[in-house]
Structure formats: C-alpha cells, structure tokens
N, C-alpha and C positions, 0 to 999 in steps of 0.2 A: 727813562722813568720806571720801566718794569726790568730793566737789567739785573739778572740775579735772583729774581723773583719767578720765573716762568719756568715749568718743566714738561717734558712729554707725558702725557697721559699713559701712553703704551710702555716706554722703557725707562721712564724716569730721567733722561738725559736732559741737561740743559736747554733751553731754547736761546739759539744765538741772534742778535739783532743784525739785519741786512737792510739795505736799500737798492732799489733798481737802478743799475748804471745809465739807462737811457732816461729816466724819470725819477729823480731823487726824492719826489715827493711820495712815491710809492715805497713805503717802509713795512718791514715785517719781522718776525720772528720765526726760525725754523728749527726743527730738532738737529741737535749736533750728534746724534746717534746714527742718523741715517747715513752719513757719508764717512765712515770711519776707515776708508781703505778697505783692507780684507777682514777687519773686524766689525762689519756692519752689525749695528745692534737693532736697528728699526728696519722693517721690510718696506715702508713708504714713507716719504717726506711728510711731516707734519708741519704746518705752519699756520699763523695768525697774523692778519695785517693789523697794524698798529692804530689805525683809524677806527676799526672795528672793535678792537680791545679797548679803546678809549671810550667809545660808545656803551659798551657792556658795563665797564667800571663805573662810569658817570651814572649810568641808570641804577645801578645798585646802590651808590650813594644816595642818589634822590630817594629810593625805595626806603633805605635806612634812616634817613633822615625825616620822611614823613611819618615812619613808624615811631621812631623817637619822640616826635612832638605830639602825636595821638596818644600815645602811651607812655608817657614821660616816667612816672615813678617805676612802672614795670620794667622799662628799658634800663633805668638807672641800677635797679637792683641786679638785672642781668649782667650788666656791665662789671658792676662791683664784685659780683659773685667770680666772674671770670678773671678779674684782676687780682682778687685774693688767691684764687687757684694758682695763677701764674707765679704769684709772690712766694707762694708755698713751695 
C-alpha cells in the first residue's frame, strides 16, 4: 500500500518493502541508501514497521475526518483552494 511513497528523511532514498523470513507477519520498509555496496549513502539503516505506519496513517485520517466534520465549510474552502492551485 505504501510502496513508492516512502523516502528516507536523511538521504531521500526510497524505502524498500521487506518482511522477516522467520516471521512473515513482521513487515517493514527500510532505506535503500544504507546498503549500496561501496556507495553507501546513509550511515545507519532507517526503517519503519508496516503495522506502526498503518496506525499513524489511520490516526491522521481520523483526525482530518473529525476536523472536516467540525469545520465543514472552512475545510471545503481549504481543499478547493488546494485543488485550484494544483490545477493551475
């Protein structure tokens, strides 16, 4: 679901999807720039577990939904303004 959307905050490399061989339920994304042979871009491996990422994204969706319902007209103006800017 997040493939192609995540990048390392330090080096800007894409985060690659992996899973634990011993326990495939443990899924995560890690920095592709950490282990580039002799061209190591990042100094340490950066990773985020998929289950944690899903909780964070779901929390943000819930927060924005609550905001949109509480301030419907203001939220609609903001979204419409953003859409107009993107179209231009």
